[in-house]
mmCIF file as Biopython writes it, N, C-alpha, C and O atoms, coordinates in Angstrom:
data_model
#
loop_
_atom_site.group_PDB
_atom_site.id
_atom_site.type_symbol
_atom_site.label_atom_id
_atom_site.label_alt_id
_atom_site.label_comp_id
_atom_site.label_asym_id
_atom_site.label_entity_id
_atom_site.label_seq_id
_atom_site.pdbx_PDB_ins_code
_atom_site.Cartn_x
_atom_site.Cartn_y
_atom_site.Cartn_z
_atom_site.occupancy
_atom_site.B_iso_or_equiv
_atom_site.auth_seq_id
_atom_site.auth_asym_id
_atom_site.pdbx_PDB_model_num
ATOM 1   N N  . MET A ? 1  ? 82.777 86.307  122.585 1.0 0.0 1  A 1 
ATOM 2   C CA . MET A ? 1  ? 82.227 87.204  121.579 1.0 0.0 1  A 1 
ATOM 3   C C  . MET A ? 1  ? 82.794 87.061  120.181 1.0 0.0 1  A 1 
ATOM 4   O O  . MET A ? 1  ? 82.205 87.394  119.153 1.0 0.0 1  A 1 
ATOM 5   N N  . ALA A ? 2  ? 84.243 86.423  120.272 1.0 0.0 2  A 1 
ATOM 6   C CA . ALA A ? 2  ? 84.438 86.597  119.006 1.0 0.0 2  A 1 
ATOM 7   C C  . ALA A ? 2  ? 84.099 85.321  118.253 1.0 0.0 2  A 1 
ATOM 8   O O  . ALA A ? 2  ? 84.300 85.317  117.039 1.0 0.0 2  A 1 
ATOM 9   N N  . ASP A ? 3  ? 83.582 84.185  118.872 1.0 0.0 3  A 1 
ATOM 10  C CA . ASP A ? 3  ? 83.037 82.780  118.133 1.0 0.0 3  A 1 
ATOM 11  C C  . ASP A ? 3  ? 82.029 83.038  117.283 1.0 0.0 3  A 1 
ATOM 12  O O  . ASP A ? 3  ? 81.917 82.315  116.293 1.0 0.0 3  A 1 
ATOM 13  N N  . PRO A ? 4  ? 81.151 84.058  117.493 1.0 0.0 4  A 1 
ATOM 14  C CA . PRO A ? 4  ? 80.202 84.134  116.428 1.0 0.0 4  A 1 
ATOM 15  C C  . PRO A ? 4  ? 80.783 84.865  115.093 1.0 0.0 4  A 1 
ATOM 16  O O  . PRO A ? 4  ? 80.258 84.621  114.007 1.0 0.0 4  A 1 
ATOM 17  N N  . ILE A ? 5  ? 81.782 85.686  115.188 1.0 0.0 5  A 1 
ATOM 18  C CA . ILE A ? 5  ? 82.419 86.546  114.169 1.0 0.0 5  A 1 
ATOM 19  C C  . ILE A ? 5  ? 82.828 85.294  113.333 1.0 0.0 5  A 1 
ATOM 20  O O  . ILE A ? 5  ? 82.506 84.944  112.197 1.0 0.0 5  A 1 
ATOM 21  N N  . LEU A ? 6  ? 83.703 84.696  114.342 1.0 0.0 6  A 1 
ATOM 22  C CA . LEU A ? 6  ? 84.804 83.664  113.399 1.0 0.0 6  A 1 
ATOM 23  C C  . LEU A ? 6  ? 83.898 82.603  112.825 1.0 0.0 6  A 1 
ATOM 24  O O  . LEU A ? 6  ? 84.296 82.022  111.816 1.0 0.0 6  A 1 
ATOM 25  N N  . GLN A ? 7  ? 82.774 82.290  113.320 1.0 0.0 7  A 1 
ATOM 26  C CA . GLN A ? 7  ? 82.031 81.435  112.339 1.0 0.0 7  A 1 
ATOM 27  C C  . GLN A ? 7  ? 80.985 81.726  111.416 1.0 0.0 7  A 1 
ATOM 28  O O  . GLN A ? 7  ? 80.201 80.834  111.092 1.0 0.0 7  A 1 
ATOM 29  N N  . ALA A ? 8  ? 80.874 83.075  110.882 1.0 0.0 8  A 1 
ATOM 30  C CA . ALA A ? 8  ? 80.260 83.656  109.961 1.0 0.0 8  A 1 
ATOM 31  C C  . ALA A ? 8  ? 80.848 83.615  108.910 1.0 0.0 8  A 1 
ATOM 32  O O  . ALA A ? 8  ? 82.075 83.713  108.894 1.0 0.0 8  A 1 
ATOM 33  N N  . SER A ? 9  ? 79.997 83.434  107.582 1.0 0.0 9  A 1 
ATOM 34  C CA . SER A ? 9  ? 80.631 83.192  106.513 1.0 0.0 9  A 1 
ATOM 35  C C  . SER A ? 9  ? 80.549 84.394  105.653 1.0 0.0 9  A 1 
ATOM 36  O O  . SER A ? 9  ? 79.897 85.404  105.918 1.0 0.0 9  A 1 
ATOM 37  N N  . HIS A ? 10 ? 81.424 84.150  104.377 1.0 0.0 10 A 1 
ATOM 38  C CA . HIS A ? 10 ? 81.212 85.335  103.745 1.0 0.0 10 A 1 
ATOM 39  C C  . HIS A ? 10 ? 79.812 85.555  102.937 1.0 0.0 10 A 1 
ATOM 40  O O  . HIS A ? 10 ? 78.993 84.657  102.744 1.0 0.0 10 A 1 
ATOM 41  N N  . PRO A ? 11 ? 79.690 86.794  102.535 1.0 0.0 11 A 1 
ATOM 42  C CA . PRO A ? 11 ? 78.495 86.752  101.695 1.0 0.0 11 A 1 
ATOM 43  C C  . PRO A ? 11 ? 78.666 86.073  100.371 1.0 0.0 11 A 1 
ATOM 44  O O  . PRO A ? 11 ? 77.720 85.480  99.853  1.0 0.0 11 A 1 
ATOM 45  N N  . LEU A ? 12 ? 79.926 86.147  99.772  1.0 0.0 12 A 1 
ATOM 46  C CA . LEU A ? 12 ? 79.908 85.405  98.545  1.0 0.0 12 A 1 
ATOM 47  C C  . LEU A ? 12 ? 80.021 83.959  98.656  1.0 0.0 12 A 1 
ATOM 48  O O  . LEU A ? 12 ? 80.048 83.246  97.653  1.0 0.0 12 A 1 
ATOM 49  N N  . ALA A ? 13 ? 80.082 83.542  99.734  1.0 0.0 13 A 1 
ATOM 50  C CA . ALA A ? 13 ? 80.328 81.791  99.816  1.0 0.0 13 A 1 
ATOM 51  C C  . ALA A ? 13 ? 78.647 81.276  99.456  1.0 0.0 13 A 1 
ATOM 52  O O  . ALA A ? 13 ? 78.492 80.134  99.023  1.0 0.0 13 A 1 
ATOM 53  N N  . ALA A ? 14 ? 77.682 81.993  99.620  1.0 0.0 14 A 1 
ATOM 54  C CA . ALA A ? 14 ? 76.422 81.545  99.493  1.0 0.0 14 A 1 
ATOM 55  C C  . ALA A ? 14 ? 76.302 81.596  98.043  1.0 0.0 14 A 1 
ATOM 56  O O  . ALA A ? 14 ? 75.565 80.739  97.555  1.0 0.0 14 A 1 
ATOM 57  N N  . LEU A ? 15 ? 76.858 82.404  97.262  1.0 0.0 15 A 1 
ATOM 58  C CA . LEU A ? 15 ? 76.775 82.806  95.820  1.0 0.0 15 A 1 
ATOM 59  C C  . LEU A ? 15 ? 76.800 81.502  94.876  1.0 0.0 15 A 1 
ATOM 60  O O  . LEU A ? 15 ? 77.831 80.831  94.827  1.0 0.0 15 A 1 
ATOM 61  N N  . PRO A ? 16 ? 75.782 81.180  94.204  1.0 0.0 16 A 1 
ATOM 62  C CA . PRO A ? 16 ? 75.837 80.047  93.300  1.0 0.0 16 A 1 
ATOM 63  C C  . PRO A ? 16 ? 76.746 80.163  91.960  1.0 0.0 16 A 1 
ATOM 64  O O  . PRO A ? 16 ? 76.766 81.132  91.201  1.0 0.0 16 A 1 
ATOM 65  N N  . LEU A ? 17 ? 77.298 79.281  91.869  1.0 0.0 17 A 1 
ATOM 66  C CA . LEU A ? 17 ? 78.426 79.663  90.958  1.0 0.0 17 A 1 
ATOM 67  C C  . LEU A ? 17 ? 78.420 79.779  89.605  1.0 0.0 17 A 1 
ATOM 68  O O  . LEU A ? 17 ? 79.392 80.181  88.966  1.0 0.0 17 A 1 
ATOM 69  N N  . ASP A ? 18 ? 76.987 79.325  88.950  1.0 0.0 18 A 1 
ATOM 70  C CA . ASP A ? 18 ? 76.193 79.619  87.913  1.0 0.0 18 A 1 
ATOM 71  C C  . ASP A ? 18 ? 75.275 80.765  87.731  1.0 0.0 18 A 1 
ATOM 72  O O  . ASP A ? 18 ? 74.525 80.908  86.766  1.0 0.0 18 A 1 
ATOM 73  N N  . SER A ? 19 ? 75.404 81.638  88.819  1.0 0.0 19 A 1 
ATOM 74  C CA . SER A ? 19 ? 74.722 82.960  88.744  1.0 0.0 19 A 1 
ATOM 75  C C  . SER A ? 19 ? 75.259 83.866  88.177  1.0 0.0 19 A 1 
ATOM 76  O O  . SER A ? 19 ? 76.459 83.693  87.969  1.0 0.0 19 A 1 
ATOM 77  N N  . ASP A ? 20 ? 74.598 85.287  87.655  1.0 0.0 20 A 1 
ATOM 78  C CA . ASP A ? 20 ? 75.140 86.070  86.750  1.0 0.0 20 A 1 
ATOM 79  C C  . ASP A ? 20 ? 76.169 86.802  87.628  1.0 0.0 20 A 1 
ATOM 80  O O  . ASP A ? 20 ? 77.315 86.970  87.212  1.0 0.0 20 A 1 
ATOM 81  N N  . LEU A ? 21 ? 75.755 87.264  88.901  1.0 0.0 21 A 1 
ATOM 82  C CA . LEU A ? 21 ? 77.015 87.900  89.805  1.0 0.0 21 A 1 
ATOM 83  C C  . LEU A ? 21 ? 78.189 87.214  89.664  1.0 0.0 21 A 1 
ATOM 84  O O  . LEU A ? 21 ? 79.237 87.782  89.358  1.0 0.0 21 A 1 
ATOM 85  N N  . ALA A ? 22 ? 78.090 85.879  89.889  1.0 0.0 22 A 1 
ATOM 86  C CA . ALA A ? 22 ? 79.353 85.020  90.004  1.0 0.0 22 A 1 
ATOM 87  C C  . ALA A ? 22 ? 80.574 85.064  88.575  1.0 0.0 22 A 1 
ATOM 88  O O  . ALA A ? 22 ? 81.800 85.096  88.474  1.0 0.0 22 A 1 
ATOM 89  N N  . LEU A ? 23 ? 79.396 85.043  87.636  1.0 0.0 23 A 1 
ATOM 90  C CA . LEU A ? 23 ? 80.098 85.052  86.287  1.0 0.0 23 A 1 
ATOM 91  C C  . LEU A ? 23 ? 81.226 86.319  86.137  1.0 0.0 23 A 1 
ATOM 92  O O  . LEU A ? 23 ? 82.426 86.301  85.866  1.0 0.0 23 A 1 
ATOM 93  N N  . ILE A ? 24 ? 80.213 87.503  86.462  1.0 0.0 24 A 1 
ATOM 94  C CA . ILE A ? 24 ? 80.677 89.020  86.273  1.0 0.0 24 A 1 
ATOM 95  C C  . ILE A ? 24 ? 81.807 89.006  87.211  1.0 0.0 24 A 1 
ATOM 96  O O  . ILE A ? 24 ? 82.606 89.868  86.848  1.0 0.0 24 A 1 
ATOM 97  N N  . PHE A ? 25 ? 82.238 88.356  88.326  1.0 0.0 25 A 1 
ATOM 98  C CA . PHE A ? 25 ? 83.227 88.366  89.387  1.0 0.0 25 A 1 
ATOM 99  C C  . PHE A ? 25 ? 84.440 87.442  88.668  1.0 0.0 25 A 1 
ATOM 100 O O  . PHE A ? 25 ? 85.637 87.527  88.943  1.0 0.0 25 A 1 
ATOM 101 N N  . GLU A ? 26 ? 83.957 86.728  87.885  1.0 0.0 26 A 1 
ATOM 102 C CA . GLU A ? 26 ? 84.895 85.565  87.226  1.0 0.0 26 A 1 
ATOM 103 C C  . GLU A ? 26 ? 85.471 86.274  86.209  1.0 0.0 26 A 1 
ATOM 104 O O  . GLU A ? 26 ? 86.664 86.092  85.964  1.0 0.0 26 A 1 
ATOM 105 N N  . MET A ? 27 ? 84.719 87.175  85.476  1.0 0.0 27 A 1 
ATOM 106 C CA . MET A ? 27 ? 85.406 88.198  84.326  1.0 0.0 27 A 1 
ATOM 107 C C  . MET A ? 27 ? 85.975 89.240  84.730  1.0 0.0 27 A 1 
ATOM 108 O O  . MET A ? 27 ? 87.080 89.573  84.301  1.0 0.0 27 A 1 
ATOM 109 N N  . GLU A ? 28 ? 85.291 89.944  85.648  1.0 0.0 28 A 1 
ATOM 110 C CA . GLU A ? 28 ? 86.087 91.343  85.920  1.0 0.0 28 A 1 
ATOM 111 C C  . GLU A ? 28 ? 86.562 91.245  87.487  1.0 0.0 28 A 1 
ATOM 112 O O  . GLU A ? 28 ? 86.026 90.471  88.280  1.0 0.0 28 A 1 
ATOM 113 N N  . ASP A ? 29 ? 87.402 91.935  87.757  1.0 0.0 29 A 1 
ATOM 114 C CA . ASP A ? 29 ? 87.983 92.448  89.025  1.0 0.0 29 A 1 
ATOM 115 C C  . ASP A ? 29 ? 87.087 93.436  89.748  1.0 0.0 29 A 1 
ATOM 116 O O  . ASP A ? 29 ? 86.985 94.638  89.504  1.0 0.0 29 A 1 
ATOM 117 N N  . PRO A ? 30 ? 86.395 92.667  90.766  1.0 0.0 30 A 1 
ATOM 118 C CA . PRO A ? 30 ? 85.552 93.804  91.719  1.0 0.0 30 A 1 
ATOM 119 C C  . PRO A ? 30 ? 86.270 94.719  92.340  1.0 0.0 30 A 1 
ATOM 120 O O  . PRO A ? 30 ? 85.741 95.742  92.772  1.0 0.0 30 A 1 
ATOM 121 N N  . PHE A ? 31 ? 87.483 94.487  92.458  1.0 0.0 31 A 1 
ATOM 122 C CA . PHE A ? 31 ? 88.251 95.508  93.259  1.0 0.0 31 A 1 
ATOM 123 C C  . PHE A ? 31 ? 88.752 96.509  92.278  1.0 0.0 31 A 1 
ATOM 124 O O  . PHE A ? 31 ? 89.387 97.468  92.717  1.0 0.0 31 A 1 
ATOM 125 N N  . LEU A ? 32 ? 88.517 96.385  90.876  1.0 0.0 32 A 1 
ATOM 126 C CA . LEU A ? 32 ? 88.967 97.230  89.939  1.0 0.0 32 A 1 
ATOM 127 C C  . LEU A ? 32 ? 87.817 97.936  89.195  1.0 0.0 32 A 1 
ATOM 128 O O  . LEU A ? 32 ? 88.049 98.935  88.514  1.0 0.0 32 A 1 
ATOM 129 N N  . MET A ? 33 ? 86.524 97.402  89.326  1.0 0.0 33 A 1 
ATOM 130 C CA . MET A ? 33 ? 85.371 97.961  88.805  1.0 0.0 33 A 1 
ATOM 131 C C  . MET A ? 33 ? 85.240 99.452  88.772  1.0 0.0 33 A 1 
ATOM 132 O O  . MET A ? 33 ? 85.641 100.140 89.711  1.0 0.0 33 A 1 
ATOM 133 N N  . LYS A ? 34 ? 84.709 99.936  87.751  1.0 0.0 34 A 1 
ATOM 134 C CA . LYS A ? 34 ? 84.214 101.559 88.059  1.0 0.0 34 A 1 
ATOM 135 C C  . LYS A ? 34 ? 82.967 101.665 89.106  1.0 0.0 34 A 1 
ATOM 136 O O  . LYS A ? 34 ? 82.113 100.789 89.240  1.0 0.0 34 A 1 
ATOM 137 N N  . PRO A ? 35 ? 83.013 102.776 89.755  1.0 0.0 35 A 1 
ATOM 138 C CA . PRO A ? 35 ? 81.978 102.798 90.870  1.0 0.0 35 A 1 
ATOM 139 C C  . PRO A ? 35 ? 80.366 102.530 90.107  1.0 0.0 35 A 1 
ATOM 140 O O  . PRO A ? 35 ? 79.462 101.870 90.620  1.0 0.0 35 A 1 
ATOM 141 N N  . GLU A ? 36 ? 80.317 103.133 88.954  1.0 0.0 36 A 1 
ATOM 142 C CA . GLU A ? 36 ? 79.155 103.029 88.447  1.0 0.0 36 A 1 
ATOM 143 C C  . GLU A ? 36 ? 78.453 101.645 88.018  1.0 0.0 36 A 1 
ATOM 144 O O  . GLU A ? 36 ? 77.258 101.357 87.948  1.0 0.0 36 A 1 
ATOM 145 N N  . ARG A ? 37 ? 79.841 100.736 87.701  1.0 0.0 37 A 1 
ATOM 146 C CA . ARG A ? 37 ? 79.496 99.415  87.438  1.0 0.0 37 A 1 
ATOM 147 C C  . ARG A ? 37 ? 78.882 98.626  88.527  1.0 0.0 37 A 1 
ATOM 148 O O  . ARG A ? 37 ? 78.048 97.734  88.371  1.0 0.0 37 A 1 
ATOM 149 N N  . ILE A ? 38 ? 79.443 99.097  89.792  1.0 0.0 38 A 1 
ATOM 150 C CA . ILE A ? 38 ? 79.086 98.408  90.634  1.0 0.0 38 A 1 
ATOM 151 C C  . ILE A ? 38 ? 77.854 98.993  91.502  1.0 0.0 38 A 1 
ATOM 152 O O  . ILE A ? 38 ? 77.441 98.379  92.486  1.0 0.0 38 A 1 
ATOM 153 N N  . GLN A ? 39 ? 77.373 100.040 91.140  1.0 0.0 39 A 1 
ATOM 154 C CA . GLN A ? 39 ? 76.072 100.520 91.350  1.0 0.0 39 A 1 
ATOM 155 C C  . GLN A ? 39 ? 75.082 100.047 90.516  1.0 0.0 39 A 1 
ATOM 156 O O  . GLN A ? 39 ? 73.925 100.036 90.936  1.0 0.0 39 A 1 
ATOM 157 N N  . VAL A ? 40 ? 75.369 99.602  89.262  1.0 0.0 40 A 1 
ATOM 158 C CA . VAL A ? 40 ? 74.666 98.711  88.414  1.0 0.0 40 A 1 
ATOM 159 C C  . VAL A ? 40 ? 74.004 97.298  88.939  1.0 0.0 40 A 1 
ATOM 160 O O  . VAL A ? 40 ? 72.887 96.837  88.703  1.0 0.0 40 A 1 
ATOM 161 N N  . LEU A ? 41 ? 75.144 96.740  89.777  1.0 0.0 41 A 1 
ATOM 162 C CA . LEU A ? 41 ? 75.077 95.420  90.312  1.0 0.0 41 A 1 
ATOM 163 C C  . LEU A ? 41 ? 74.119 95.436  91.543  1.0 0.0 41 A 1 
ATOM 164 O O  . LEU A ? 41 ? 73.344 94.554  91.912  1.0 0.0 41 A 1 
ATOM 165 N N  . ILE A ? 42 ? 74.453 97.088  92.273  1.0 0.0 42 A 1 
ATOM 166 C CA . ILE A ? 42 ? 73.742 96.867  93.505  1.0 0.0 42 A 1 
ATOM 167 C C  . ILE A ? 42 ? 72.360 96.966  93.250  1.0 0.0 42 A 1 
ATOM 168 O O  . ILE A ? 42 ? 71.595 96.234  93.878  1.0 0.0 42 A 1 
ATOM 169 N N  . GLN A ? 43 ? 71.895 97.834  92.348  1.0 0.0 43 A 1 
ATOM 170 C CA . GLN A ? 43 ? 70.330 97.782  91.794  1.0 0.0 43 A 1 
ATOM 171 C C  . GLN A ? 43 ? 69.927 96.508  91.206  1.0 0.0 43 A 1 
ATOM 172 O O  . GLN A ? 43 ? 68.725 96.352  90.990  1.0 0.0 43 A 1 
ATOM 173 N N  . ALA A ? 44 ? 70.731 95.591  90.918  1.0 0.0 44 A 1 
ATOM 174 C CA . ALA A ? 44 ? 70.423 94.266  90.354  1.0 0.0 44 A 1 
ATOM 175 C C  . ALA A ? 44 ? 70.258 93.267  91.433  1.0 0.0 44 A 1 
ATOM 176 O O  . ALA A ? 44 ? 69.426 92.382  91.228  1.0 0.0 44 A 1 
ATOM 177 N N  . THR A ? 45 ? 70.832 93.263  92.412  1.0 0.0 45 A 1 
ATOM 178 C CA . THR A ? 45 ? 70.622 92.549  93.601  1.0 0.0 45 A 1 
ATOM 179 C C  . THR A ? 45 ? 69.661 92.800  94.394  1.0 0.0 45 A 1 
ATOM 180 O O  . THR A ? 45 ? 69.296 93.963  94.563  1.0 0.0 45 A 1 
ATOM 181 N N  . GLU A ? 46 ? 69.115 91.837  94.983  1.0 0.0 46 A 1 
ATOM 182 C CA . GLU A ? 46 ? 68.213 91.705  96.377  1.0 0.0 46 A 1 
ATOM 183 C C  . GLU A ? 46 ? 68.772 92.143  97.550  1.0 0.0 46 A 1 
ATOM 184 O O  . GLU A ? 46 ? 69.958 91.924  97.797  1.0 0.0 46 A 1 
ATOM 185 N N  . PRO A ? 47 ? 67.716 93.015  98.648  1.0 0.0 47 A 1 
ATOM 186 C CA . PRO A ? 47 ? 68.512 93.270  99.683  1.0 0.0 47 A 1 
ATOM 187 C C  . PRO A ? 47 ? 68.860 92.276  100.224 1.0 0.0 47 A 1 
ATOM 188 O O  . PRO A ? 47 ? 68.240 91.231  100.028 1.0 0.0 47 A 1 
ATOM 189 N N  . GLY A ? 48 ? 69.949 92.326  101.053 1.0 0.0 48 A 1 
ATOM 190 C CA . GLY A ? 48 ? 70.529 91.264  101.980 1.0 0.0 48 A 1 
ATOM 191 C C  . GLY A ? 48 ? 71.962 91.220  102.052 1.0 0.0 48 A 1 
ATOM 192 O O  . GLY A ? 48 ? 72.648 92.178  101.696 1.0 0.0 48 A 1 
ATOM 193 N N  . GLU A ? 49 ? 72.360 90.336  102.419 1.0 0.0 49 A 1 
ATOM 194 C CA . GLU A ? 49 ? 74.037 90.186  102.801 1.0 0.0 49 A 1 
ATOM 195 C C  . GLU A ? 49 ? 74.866 90.588  101.651 1.0 0.0 49 A 1 
ATOM 196 O O  . GLU A ? 49 ? 75.848 91.320  101.775 1.0 0.0 49 A 1 
ATOM 197 N N  . LEU A ? 50 ? 74.518 90.173  100.696 1.0 0.0 50 A 1 
ATOM 198 C CA . LEU A ? 50 ? 75.222 90.168  99.535  1.0 0.0 50 A 1 
ATOM 199 C C  . LEU A ? 50 ? 75.029 91.672  98.843  1.0 0.0 50 A 1 
ATOM 200 O O  . LEU A ? 50 ? 76.006 92.207  98.320  1.0 0.0 50 A 1 
ATOM 201 N N  . ARG A ? 51 ? 73.936 92.231  98.858  1.0 0.0 51 A 1 
ATOM 202 C CA . ARG A ? 51 ? 73.998 93.489  98.509  1.0 0.0 51 A 1 
ATOM 203 C C  . ARG A ? 51 ? 74.649 94.541  99.613  1.0 0.0 51 A 1 
ATOM 204 O O  . ARG A ? 51 ? 74.949 95.679  99.255  1.0 0.0 51 A 1 
ATOM 205 N N  . GLY A ? 52 ? 74.812 94.176  100.725 1.0 0.0 52 A 1 
ATOM 206 C CA . GLY A ? 52 ? 75.633 94.969  101.577 1.0 0.0 52 A 1 
ATOM 207 C C  . GLY A ? 52 ? 77.080 94.586  101.671 1.0 0.0 52 A 1 
ATOM 208 O O  . GLY A ? 52 ? 77.786 95.110  102.533 1.0 0.0 52 A 1 
ATOM 209 N N  . PHE A ? 53 ? 77.616 93.598  100.733 1.0 0.0 53 A 1 
ATOM 210 C CA . PHE A ? 53 ? 78.993 93.364  100.491 1.0 0.0 53 A 1 
ATOM 211 C C  . PHE A ? 53 ? 79.044 94.047  99.241  1.0 0.0 53 A 1 
ATOM 212 O O  . PHE A ? 53 ? 80.207 94.350  98.975  1.0 0.0 53 A 1 
ATOM 213 N N  . LEU A ? 54 ? 78.177 94.426  98.324  1.0 0.0 54 A 1 
ATOM 214 C CA . LEU A ? 54 ? 78.540 95.226  97.120  1.0 0.0 54 A 1 
ATOM 215 C C  . LEU A ? 54 ? 78.401 96.713  97.743  1.0 0.0 54 A 1 
ATOM 216 O O  . LEU A ? 54 ? 79.257 97.464  97.276  1.0 0.0 54 A 1 
ATOM 217 N N  . PHE A ? 55 ? 77.538 97.326  98.679  1.0 0.0 55 A 1 
ATOM 218 C CA . PHE A ? 55 ? 77.810 98.707  99.046  1.0 0.0 55 A 1 
ATOM 219 C C  . PHE A ? 55 ? 79.271 98.902  99.637  1.0 0.0 55 A 1 
ATOM 220 O O  . PHE A ? 55 ? 80.016 99.854  99.408  1.0 0.0 55 A 1 
ATOM 221 N N  . GLY A ? 56 ? 79.503 97.897  100.378 1.0 0.0 56 A 1 
ATOM 222 C CA . GLY A ? 56 ? 80.986 97.979  100.980 1.0 0.0 56 A 1 
ATOM 223 C C  . GLY A ? 56 ? 82.109 97.961  100.080 1.0 0.0 56 A 1 
ATOM 224 O O  . GLY A ? 56 ? 83.042 98.738  100.284 1.0 0.0 56 A 1 
ATOM 225 N N  . LEU A ? 57 ? 82.127 97.141  99.080  1.0 0.0 57 A 1 
ATOM 226 C CA . LEU A ? 57 ? 82.765 97.278  97.891  1.0 0.0 57 A 1 
ATOM 227 C C  . LEU A ? 57 ? 82.752 98.535  97.217  1.0 0.0 57 A 1 
ATOM 228 O O  . LEU A ? 57 ? 83.886 98.935  96.953  1.0 0.0 57 A 1 
ATOM 229 N N  . LEU A ? 58 ? 81.836 99.270  96.862  1.0 0.0 58 A 1 
ATOM 230 C CA . LEU A ? 58 ? 81.542 100.544 96.855  1.0 0.0 58 A 1 
ATOM 231 C C  . LEU A ? 58 ? 82.417 101.396 97.271  1.0 0.0 58 A 1 
ATOM 232 O O  . LEU A ? 58 ? 83.307 101.938 96.617  1.0 0.0 58 A 1 
ATOM 233 N N  . ASP A ? 59 ? 82.141 101.519 98.446  1.0 0.0 59 A 1 
ATOM 234 C CA . ASP A ? 59 ? 82.712 102.305 99.632  1.0 0.0 59 A 1 
ATOM 235 C C  . ASP A ? 59 ? 84.121 102.388 99.268  1.0 0.0 59 A 1 
ATOM 236 O O  . ASP A ? 59 ? 84.684 103.456 99.030  1.0 0.0 59 A 1 
ATOM 237 N N  . GLN A ? 60 ? 84.780 101.042 99.223  1.0 0.0 60 A 1 
ATOM 238 C CA . GLN A ? 60 ? 86.062 100.972 99.088  1.0 0.0 60 A 1 
ATOM 239 C C  . GLN A ? 60 ? 86.779 101.604 98.079  1.0 0.0 60 A 1 
ATOM 240 O O  . GLN A ? 60 ? 87.819 102.261 98.123  1.0 0.0 60 A 1 
ATOM 241 N N  . ARG A ? 61 ? 85.811 101.192 96.869  1.0 0.0 61 A 1 
ATOM 242 C CA . ARG A ? 61 ? 86.414 101.604 95.433  1.0 0.0 61 A 1 
ATOM 243 C C  . ARG A ? 61 ? 86.491 103.150 95.393  1.0 0.0 61 A 1 
ATOM 244 O O  . ARG A ? 61 ? 87.448 103.697 94.846  1.0 0.0 61 A 1 
ATOM 245 N N  . LEU A ? 62 ? 85.326 103.977 96.064  1.0 0.0 62 A 1 
ATOM 246 C CA . LEU A ? 62 ? 85.421 105.225 96.304  1.0 0.0 62 A 1 
ATOM 247 C C  . LEU A ? 62 ? 86.538 105.848 97.037  1.0 0.0 62 A 1 
ATOM 248 O O  . LEU A ? 62 ? 87.129 106.879 96.716  1.0 0.0 62 A 1 
ATOM 249 N N  . ALA A ? 63 ? 86.753 105.104 98.052  1.0 0.0 63 A 1 
ATOM 250 C CA . ALA A ? 63 ? 87.713 105.846 99.013  1.0 0.0 63 A 1 
ATOM 251 C C  . ALA A ? 63 ? 88.905 105.528 98.105  1.0 0.0 63 A 1 
ATOM 252 O O  . ALA A ? 63 ? 89.381 106.577 97.673  1.0 0.0 63 A 1 
ATOM 253 N N  . SER A ? 64 ? 89.605 104.348 97.631  1.0 0.0 64 A 1 
ATOM 254 C CA . SER A ? 64 ? 90.421 104.238 96.836  1.0 0.0 64 A 1 
ATOM 255 C C  . SER A ? 64 ? 90.914 105.111 96.010  1.0 0.0 64 A 1 
ATOM 256 O O  . SER A ? 64 ? 92.088 105.477 96.066  1.0 0.0 64 A 1 
ATOM 257 N N  . ILE A ? 65 ? 89.922 105.606 95.011  1.0 0.0 65 A 1 
ATOM 258 C CA . ILE A ? 65 ? 89.880 106.730 94.004  1.0 0.0 65 A 1 
ATOM 259 C C  . ILE A ? 65 ? 90.195 107.844 94.408  1.0 0.0 65 A 1 
ATOM 260 O O  . ILE A ? 65 ? 91.155 108.475 93.967  1.0 0.0 65 A 1 
ATOM 261 N N  . TYR A ? 66 ? 89.247 108.326 95.510  1.0 0.0 66 A 1 
ATOM 262 C CA . TYR A ? 66 ? 89.470 109.655 96.328  1.0 0.0 66 A 1 
ATOM 263 C C  . TYR A ? 66 ? 90.730 109.864 96.633  1.0 0.0 66 A 1 
ATOM 264 O O  . TYR A ? 66 ? 91.189 110.987 96.423  1.0 0.0 66 A 1 
ATOM 265 N N  . SER A ? 67 ? 91.516 108.891 97.163  1.0 0.0 67 A 1 
ATOM 266 C CA . SER A ? 67 ? 92.569 108.925 97.889  1.0 0.0 67 A 1 
ATOM 267 C C  . SER A ? 67 ? 94.181 108.921 96.400  1.0 0.0 67 A 1 
ATOM 268 O O  . SER A ? 67 ? 95.401 109.089 96.409  1.0 0.0 67 A 1 
ATOM 269 N N  . GLY A ? 68 ? 93.416 108.706 95.678  1.0 0.0 68 A 1 
ATOM 270 C CA . GLY A ? 68 ? 94.469 109.021 94.531  1.0 0.0 68 A 1 
ATOM 271 C C  . GLY A ? 68 ? 94.772 107.730 93.651  1.0 0.0 68 A 1 
ATOM 272 O O  . GLY A ? 68 ? 95.468 107.676 92.638  1.0 0.0 68 A 1 
ATOM 273 N N  . GLY A ? 69 ? 94.240 106.942 94.137  1.0 0.0 69 A 1 
ATOM 274 C CA . GLY A ? 69 ? 94.571 105.472 93.524  1.0 0.0 69 A 1 
ATOM 275 C C  . GLY A ? 69 ? 93.597 105.257 92.149  1.0 0.0 69 A 1 
ATOM 276 O O  . GLY A ? 69 ? 92.970 106.201 91.667  1.0 0.0 69 A 1 
ATOM 277 N N  . ARG A ? 70 ? 93.562 104.007 91.635  1.0 0.0 70 A 1 
ATOM 278 C CA . ARG A ? 70 ? 92.580 104.224 90.025  1.0 0.0 70 A 1 
ATOM 279 C C  . ARG A ? 70 ? 91.387 103.522 90.259  1.0 0.0 70 A 1 
ATOM 280 O O  . ARG A ? 70 ? 90.519 103.471 89.388  1.0 0.0 70 A 1 
#
């Protein structure tokens, strides 16, 4: 059962290096982005694994903020 999990690639692995999102991640730390910024990126991303990654990132940021982080 763990074999398919271990072989799965990260959604960012398929992101072209010259894409807008890759350039944004190069210039801004996604783990410190404001939730509003992540929501804009979600809206601009086609449905799929990458969009799911952004939703997970948004959830992580909100949890961090609500728990007293920045």
